[in-house]
N, C-alpha and C positions, 0 to 999 in steps of 0.2 A: 679622930675618928676610931675606935675602939673596940673591937667586937668578939664576946667570948661565947662561947656557944658549948653546950651540955647534954647527957642528955639520949646519948647513946648507949651501947652496950652489944647482948646477942641476946636477941629471939627464934621459939624457932617459927615455922613459916602458919600464916594465921593470927603471928603472935603481932601486940600493937608496943609501939614507943613512944613521947612523944621530946620531941625535944627543947628545946630554949636557944633563945640568945640572948645576951644583955648588950646592950650596949650604950657607951660613957664618951661625954667628949663631941658628938654632936648635940646637933635640934632632930632628936633621934623620930618629933610627930609632925613633923613637913617632909619628909621621906619615907619611898619608897623601900620597900624591905622583898629582900629575897633571898630562897633558898636554894645552890646548886650540889651538885655530891658528888662524883669523880672513883668509879669504880678503877680496881688496879689494871693500871695496861689500855682505858676506855679516853673519851673524851670526857672533859667538865659536858654539865646538862647543869639545863639548867628545868628547877623539880617547881617552884613556886614560888610567885610576887603577889606581894600585899602594896596597895598602894594608901597615903594619910588618909583617905577616902574612905578605904576600906577596901575597896575595890578585889577582888582575887582571882591569878588566873593561874591555871597549870598544867605541869603536862602531861600527854594523854595517857602516859604510859599507869602516872599515879590519879588522874581522875577519880573518885567516885571513893579515892580510898584516901588521903593524903586531903589532912585542912591546917589552912596556913589561918592569924588569928597575931594579932599587936594590941600591947595594953601599952598605950603612951603614959599612960600614970609611971608607967613600973621599965619603962625603953626598953621592951620587948616585945620578940618576936616567938612566936613556937609553927611548931610542926607538927601539927596530930601524923602520926600513919599508922593505923587499922588494916589489917586481912593486910600483913607485911610478903611477900614472895621473894627468895633465891635471894633474882635479879638486884633486888634492890640494896640488899648487898654493894656500899661503898664509906665513903669521906665525907660524911653531907657537912658543906658552909656556911654560915651566914652571909650576906654580902648589903651596904648601903652605897650606892649607887657603885665607884672603880675600889675602893675601900673591899677588901674580903677577914673576915676572920676563922681563927683554927676552925681546926675541924675537929668532928664526933667526928666515930665510927658507927655504919651500925652492921652488923653480923648475922642474915636471914638466915639458919639451916634449912632443908627440907624431912 
């Protein structure tokens, strides 16, 4: 399984970004997918997850601002991030099971 995340960048507080993570080498459609983030000097945090049946869960810190979704036909999971805050600044990773993809950096300035 290989996971490739993209879509990170630098935005102002209140802005939006959409992260994408494409999976290859796995039966993507039957696996739950997750987004994690890790800020510098901090522990990794589970941001959101989505099951094969499109049931989603979110960290309290992002509820109402972030939306996770998936496109099984494209083997891709998305993370729509709205109303971004400086505390959302981190490297964001997607994961399927024990496999974690390369991160994409999100930086939010005030």
